[in-house]
C-alpha positions in Angstrom: -10.7 -11.6 22.7 -14.1 -9.9 23.4 -13.8 -6.1 23.8 -14.8 -4.4 27.0 -17.7 -1.9 27.3 -16.5 1.4 25.9 -16.9 4.6 27.8 -19.8 6.9 26.7 -18.8 8.7 23.6 -17.5 12.2 24.1 -18.8 15.3 22.4 -15.4 15.9 20.8 -15.6 12.5 19.3 -19.0 13.1 17.9 -17.9 16.4 16.3 -14.9 14.7 14.8 -17.1 11.9 13.4 -19.5 14.5 11.9 -16.6 16.3 10.3 -15.3 13.1 8.8 -18.7 12.3 7.3 -19.1 15.8 5.8 -15.7 15.9 4.3 -16.2 12.4 2.9 -19.5 13.5 1.2 -17.9 16.7 -0.2 -14.4 15.6 -1.2 -14.3 11.9 -2.0 -16.8 11.8 -4.9 -14.4 13.3 -7.4 -11.5 10.8 -7.1 -8.6 10.1 -4.9 -5.8 12.4 -4.0 -5.1 14.7 -1.1 -8.7 14.3 -0.1 -7.9 11.0 1.6 -5.4 12.7 3.9 -7.9 15.5 4.7 -10.7 13.0 5.6 -8.3 10.9 7.7 -7.4 13.8 10.0 -10.8 14.2 11.8 -11.2 10.4 11.8 -7.9 10.1 13.6 -9.0 12.8 16.0 -12.2 10.9 16.7 -10.2 7.7 17.5 -7.8 9.8 19.7 -10.6 11.3 21.8 -12.2 7.9 22.2 -9.0 6.3 23.3 -8.3 9.1 25.7 -11.7 8.7 27.3 -11.0 5.0 27.7 -7.7 5.7 29.5 -5.5 4.3 26.6 -2.3 6.1 25.9 -0.3 5.8 22.7 2.8 3.5 22.7 5.8 3.6 20.4 4.4 0.9 18.1 1.1 2.8 18.0 2.8 5.8 16.7 4.7 3.7 14.1 1.5 2.3 12.8 -0.3 5.7 12.8 2.6 7.6 11.0 3.0 4.7 8.6 -0.7 4.9 7.7 -0.5 8.6 7.2 2.5 8.3 5.0 0.8 5.6 2.8 -2.2 8.0 2.3 0.3 10.4 0.7 0.8 8.0 -2.3 -2.6 8.8 -4.0 -1.8 12.5 -3.6 1.6 12.1 -5.3 1.1 9.2 -7.8 -1.5 8.3 -10.4 -0.9 4.6 -11.0 -3.8 2.4 -9.9 -2.1 -0.6 -8.3 0.2 1.4 -6.0 -2.7 3.6 -5.0 -4.9 0.6 -4.2 -2.1 -1.2 -2.2 -1.4 2.1 -0.3 -5.0 2.7 0.7 -5.5 -0.9 1.8 -2.2 -0.9 3.7 -3.1 2.4 5.4 -6.3 0.9 6.7 -4.5 -2.1 7.9 -1.8 -0.1 9.8 -4.5 2.2 11.2 -6.4 -0.9 12.5 -3.1 -2.2 14.1 -2.6 1.2 15.7 -6.2 1.1 17.2 -5.8 -2.5 18.5 -2.2 -2.4 19.7 -1.4 -5.9 18.6 1.9 -7.7 19.3 1.5 -11.4 18.5 1.2 -13.2 15.1 -2.6 -13.6 15.5 -2.9 -10.0 16.4 -0.9 -8.8 13.5 -2.6 -11.1 11.0 -6.2 -10.6 12.2 -5.9 -7.1 13.7 -6.3 -5.3 10.3 -9.7 -6.9 10.0 -10.8 -5.6 13.4 -12.5 -2.5 12.1 -15.0 -4.6 10.3 -16.2 -6.0 13.6 -16.7 -2.5 15.0 -19.0 -1.2 12.2 -22.2 -2.3 13.8 -21.3 -1.7 17.5 -19.7 1.6 16.6 -22.9 2.9 14.9 -25.0 1.8 17.9 -22.5 3.4 20.4 -22.6 6.7 18.5 -26.4 6.7 18.3 -26.7 6.1 22.1 -24.2 8.9 22.7 -26.0 11.3 20.4 -29.4 10.6 22.0 -28.0 11.1 25.5 -26.6 14.5 24.6 -29.6 15.6 22.5 -31.9 15.1 25.5 -30.0 17.3 28.0 -28.0 19.8 26.0 -30.5 21.5 23.6 -29.6 24.8 25.2 -26.0 24.3 24.3 -26.5 22.8 20.9 -29.0 25.2 19.4 -26.7 28.3 19.7 -24.0 26.3 17.8 -26.5 25.3 15.1 -27.7 28.9 14.8 -24.1 30.2 14.6 -23.2 27.7 11.9 -26.3 28.6 9.9 -25.6 32.3 10.1 -22.0 31.8 9.1 -23.1 29.7 6.1 -25.5 32.3 4.9 -22.9 35.1 5.2 -20.4 33.0 3.2 -22.9 32.3 0.5 -24.1 35.9 0.2 -20.8 37.7 0.3 -19.0 34.9 -1.6 -21.5 35.3 -4.4 -21.1 39.1 -4.5 -17.3 38.9 -4.6 -17.3 36.2 -7.2 -19.5 38.3 -9.5 -17.3 41.3 -8.9 -14.0 39.7 -9.8 -13.4 36.8 -12.3 -10.0 35.9 -10.7 -11.7 35.5 -7.3 -14.5 33.5 -8.8 -12.0 31.2 -10.5 -10.1 30.7 -7.2 -13.3 30.1 -5.3 -14.4 27.5 -7.9 -11.1 25.6 -7.6 -11.0 25.6 -3.8 -14.7 24.8 -3.1 -16.1 21.3 -3.8 -18.7 20.8 -6.5 -22.1 20.1 -4.9 -25.0 19.3 -7.2 -28.5 17.9 -6.7 -27.8 15.1 -9.2 -24.9 13.8 -7.1 -27.1 13.8 -4.0 -27.5 10.0 -3.6 -23.8 9.4 -4.2 -22.8 12.1 -1.7 -25.2 10.7 0.9 -23.6 7.3 0.5 -20.2 8.8 1.0 -21.5 10.6 4.1 -22.8 7.3 5.5 -19.5 5.6 4.7 -17.5 8.3 6.4 -19.8 8.4 9.4 -19.8 4.6 9.9 -16.1 4.3 9.3 -15.2 7.1 11.8 -17.5 5.6 14.4 -16.0 2.2 13.9 -12.5 3.6 14.3 -13.5 5.5 17.5 -15.3 2.4 18.9 -12.2 0.3 18.2 -10.0 2.8 20.0 -12.3 2.8 23.0 -12.8 -1.0 23.2 -10.5 -2.9 20.9 -10.8 -6.6 20.2 -8.1 -8.5 22.1 -6.6 -10.4 19.2 -3.4 -11.0 21.2 -5.4 -13.2 23.6 -5.7 -15.8 20.9 -3.3 -18.6 21.8 -1.8 -21.0 19.3 -0.5 -24.0 21.1 2.8 -25.3 19.7 2.8 -28.6 17.9 4.1 -31.8 19.4 7.8 -31.7 19.6 9.6 -34.2 17.3 12.8 -36.0 17.9 16.0 -34.6 16.7 16.6 -37.0 13.8 12.9 -36.9 12.7 12.9 -33.1 12.7 16.4 -32.3 11.5 17.0 -34.9 8.8 14.5 -33.5 6.2 15.7 -30.0 6.7 19.4 -31.0 6.4 18.5 -32.7 3.1 16.7 -29.6 2.0 19.8 -27.5 2.9 22.0 -29.8 0.9 19.7 -29.4 -2.1 19.8 -25.6 -1.8 23.6 -25.7 -1.5 23.8 -27.9 -4.7 21.6 -25.5 -6.6 23.7 -22.5 -5.5 26.9 -24.3 -6.5 25.4 -24.7 -10.0 24.4 -21.1 -10.1 28.0 -20.1 -9.3 29.3 -22.4 -12.0 27.0 -20.9 -14.5 27.9 -17.4 -13.4 31.6 -18.0 -13.9 31.3 -20.4 -16.9 29.0 -18.2 -18.9 25.4 -18.6 -20.1 26.1 -19.7 -23.7 27.2 -23.2 -22.7 24.1 -23.7 -20.4 21.8 -22.6 -23.2 23.4 -25.0 -25.7 23.1 -27.9 -23.3 19.5 -27.2 -22.1 18.1 -26.1 -25.5 16.4 -23.0 -23.9 16.5 -19.6 -25.3 17.9 -16.7 -23.3 14.4 -15.4 -22.5 13.1 -18.8 -21.5 16.1 -19.5 -19.2 15.7 -16.2 -17.4 11.9 -16.0 -17.1 11.3 -19.7 -16.2 14.0 -19.6 -13.5 12.7 -16.5 -11.9 9.2 -17.8 -11.3 10.4 -21.1 -9.9 12.8 -19.3 -7.5 10.0 -17.0 -6.4 7.9 -20.0 -5.5 10.8 -21.6 -3.7 11.2 -18.5 -1.5 7.5 -18.6 -0.6 7.6 -22.3 0.3 10.7 -21.8 2.4 8.7 -19.4 4.6 6.0 -22.1 5.0 8.7 -24.7 5.8 10.2 -22.4 8.5 6.9 -21.8 10.1 6.0 -25.5 10.3 9.5 -26.4 11.4 9.3 -24.0 14.3 6.0 -25.5 15.3 7.3 -29.0 15.5 10.9 -28.3 16.6 12.4 -30.3 19.4 12.4 -28.3 22.7 14.3 -30.3 25.2 17.0 -28.0 26.5 19.8 -25.8 25.1 21.1 -28.4 22.7 17.8 -28.6 20.9 17.6 -24.8 20.7 21.1 -24.7 19.2 20.2 -27.3 16.7 17.0 -25.5 15.6 18.9 -22.2 15.2 21.7 -23.8 13.3 19.5 -25.8 10.8 17.0 -23.0 10.2 19.8 -20.3 10.1 21.6 -22.2 7.3 18.3 -22.6 5.5 17.6 -18.9 5.7 21.1 -18.0 4.6 20.9 -20.3 1.6 17.4 -18.9 0.8 18.9 -15.4 0.6 21.3 -16.6 -2.1 18.3 -18.0 -3.9 16.6 -14.6 -3.6 19.7 -13.0 -5.1 19.7 -15.6 -7.9 16.0 -14.9 -8.7 16.6 -11.1 -8.8 19.6 -11.7 -11.1 17.4 -13.8 -13.5 15.0 -10.9 -13.6 17.7 -8.4 -14.3 19.0 -10.5 -17.2 15.5 -10.7 -18.6 14.9 -7.0 -18.3 18.2 -6.2 -20.0 17.1 -8.4 -22.9 13.5 -7.4 -23.3 12.8 -4.3 -21.2 10.8 -3.6 -18.0 7.1 -4.1 -17.5 4.7 -3.5 -14.6 4.5 -7.2 -13.8 8.3 -7.6 -13.8 8.6 -4.6 -11.4 5.9 -6.0 -9.1 7.2 -9.6 -8.8 10.8 -8.4 -8.4 9.6 -6.1 -5.6 7.7 -9.0 -4.0 10.9 -11.2 -4.2 12.9 -8.4 -2.6 10.5 -8.0 0.3 10.5 -11.7 0.9 14.3 -11.4 1.2 13.8 -8.8 3.9 11.5 -11.1 5.7 14.1 -13.9 5.6 16.7 -11.4 7.1 14.3 -10.5 9.9 13.8 -14.2 10.6 17.5 -14.7 10.8 17.9 -11.8 13.2 15.0 -13.1 15.3 16.7 -16.5 15.5 19.8 -14.9 16.9 18.5 -12.4 19.4 14.9 -13.5 20.1 11.7 -12.9 18.1 9.0 -11.2 20.2 9.3 -8.2 17.9 9.2 -10.3 14.7 5.4 -10.1 13.9 5.4 -6.3 14.2 8.6 -6.0 12.3 7.3 -8.1 9.4 4.1 -5.9 9.3 6.2 -2.7 9.4 8.4 -4.0 6.6 5.3 -4.8 4.5 4.0 -1.2 5.0 7.4 0.3 4.2 7.6 -1.9 1.0 4.2 -0.7 -0.1 5.1 2.9 0.6 8.4 2.6 -1.4 6.5 0.8 -4.2 4.0 3.6 -4.4 6.5 6.5 -4.2 8.8 5.0 -6.8 5.8 4.0 -9.0 6.2 1.0 -11.3 4.9 3.0 -14.2 7.6 5.7 -13.8 10.3 3.1 -13.4 9.1 1.2 -16.4 9.1 4.3 -18.6 12.5 5.4 -17.2 14.2 2.1 -17.8 12.7 1.6 -21.3 13.7 5.1 -22.4 17.2 4.5 -21.2 17.2 1.2 -23.1 16.0 3.0 -26.3 18.8 5.5 -25.9 21.3 2.6 -25.8 19.8 0.2 -28.4 17.0 2.0 -30.1 14.6 -0.7 -29.1 11.2 0.2 -27.6 7.6 -0.9 -27.4 5.5 2.2 -27.9 2.2 0.4 -27.8 2.9 -0.8 -24.2 3.1 2.8 -23.0 -0.5 3.6 -24.1 -1.8 2.1 -20.8 0.7 3.6 -18.4 -0.4 6.3 -15.9 0.6 9.9 -15.7 3.6 8.8 -13.6 5.4 7.8 -16.8 5.1 11.2 -18.5 8.4 12.9 -17.5 10.5 9.9 -18.8 8.5 9.6 -22.0 8.8 13.3 -22.7 12.5 12.7 -23.5 11.7 10.5 -26.5 12.2 12.0 -30.0 9.2 12.6 -32.2 7.1 10.8 -33.3 7.8 8.3 -30.5 7.1 11.0 -27.9 3.6 11.8 -29.2 2.7 8.2 -29.7 3.9 7.3 -26.2 2.1 10.2 -24.5 -1.1 9.9 -26.5 -2.6 7.3 -24.2 -1.6 9.2 -21.0 -3.2 12.4 -22.5 -6.5 10.6 -23.2 -6.6 9.2 -19.6 -5.8 12.5 -17.9 -9.4 13.6 -18.0 -10.7 17.1 -17.6 -8.2 19.7 -16.5 -10.9 21.3 -14.3 -10.8 18.4 -11.8 -10.6 19.8 -8.2 -7.2 20.2 -6.6 -8.0 17.7 -3.8 -8.7 14.9 -6.3 -5.7 15.5 -8.6 -2.4 13.9 -8.0 0.9 15.6 -8.4 1.8 13.2 -11.3 -1.4 14.2 -13.1 -0.6 17.9 -12.7 2.9 17.4 -13.9 1.7 15.4 -16.9 -0.7 18.1 -17.9 2.1 20.7 -17.8 4.3 18.4 -20.0 1.5 18.0 -22.6 0.7 21.7 -22.6 4.3 22.8 -22.9 4.9 20.7 -26.0 1.7 19.6 -27.6 1.2 16.0 -28.9 1.4 15.6 -32.6 -2.0 14.0 -33.4 -0.9 13.2 -37.0 1.9 10.8 -35.9 1.6 7.3 -37.4 2.0 5.2 -34.3 0.9 1.7 -35.4 3.9 -0.7 -35.6 6.4 1.5 -33.9 8.6 -0.9 -32.0 7.3 -4.1 -30.4 10.4 -5.5 -28.9 9.0 -6.1 -25.4 8.6 -9.8 -24.7 5.5 -9.3 -22.6 4.2 -9.5 -19.9 
């Protein structure tokens, strides 16, 4: 697991690290948007140069992780909602770490995303030694570059100032394109510089000498006898089959009879069932993992038994996933959509994808399964971010209002700018009341382009095109959503 000794850091790597640090200090202090992608480019180049010096070449899965990480960093540039942005950034870091480590096994995929943390200290030391080695013998080459950069900076400042004073349009364009640098923000920008520098060095050091997570071996559990292993799982399969049979009976017999017999309301039946079924899906994954660990392994007959019993369990679990999603659909039809309902339904849907991957792995072999599960998680986070739960919540609830004239305006006050296009279709005064909270949270229109998402820009255009009526009486306008 211990990394090897990395090759001496290359000059190209040092320049890329410096560019990452400078861009971090200049761009990241104003918020998140396109600036994350801009900062990621030199950091990725630093890792590429370091891996190249170590003799490492990109493999197909390395490119999958790298492209997936870049795609995830597009979410903050496009969407404004906080949860999708947070998940996208964290997932991008995880996929980037997997690309640097090149992991294949379950320990590698699980612990690989944490590998960058272990390179923070060694990466800084590695970069310092490389900088000292070059500073001692290359002053003759470094000083001309420093002088050239200083002269270029002076020329840009002098002539940029003259042109800005000569033309207001050029001054406005220059102000929008250039980052805001002030003395008061000095400590914060220095911290961002240090974070960018340390992070880029950690990425480069990981690319040059990755931790070998794949060398962690997990010994299989003691094989159980066929009866001891199979009987509990067969009983569980029978329980799942009985539950599914009841679900089919309810589906064809109608819900009214079930509600009369159970004493539950429509909302209680749908909501309570969903959460139980979500937990059932999670526990099935745990059961499958433990069953594989203690499965009998004495010849082809045991292999066939394991595939058959676990395959049936996975197939029945997929029906349970469908039942859970159907419960949520019933609940949403009755009471509307919320962020939490979107999030947990997306979680259940992804768990269904994992079950399908396990089924396929049982049929054709599963060496690829750890990486496929990680890739599906990254794809799910990307889809979740691009669709945006806030935009979906607004769209579904506006459609529901158009059908039934039921809506919870107060709930929209906390939605992000992603919801603005759908809410703009509401009639007044509902439109003004729904967009009032979004308008308050948009902030200053002078925010720099690299820290403003596409959703924020679109929301500002919507508000500017048809101003919000501040005199609208919003209190008590529709409270039909059975939250959360």
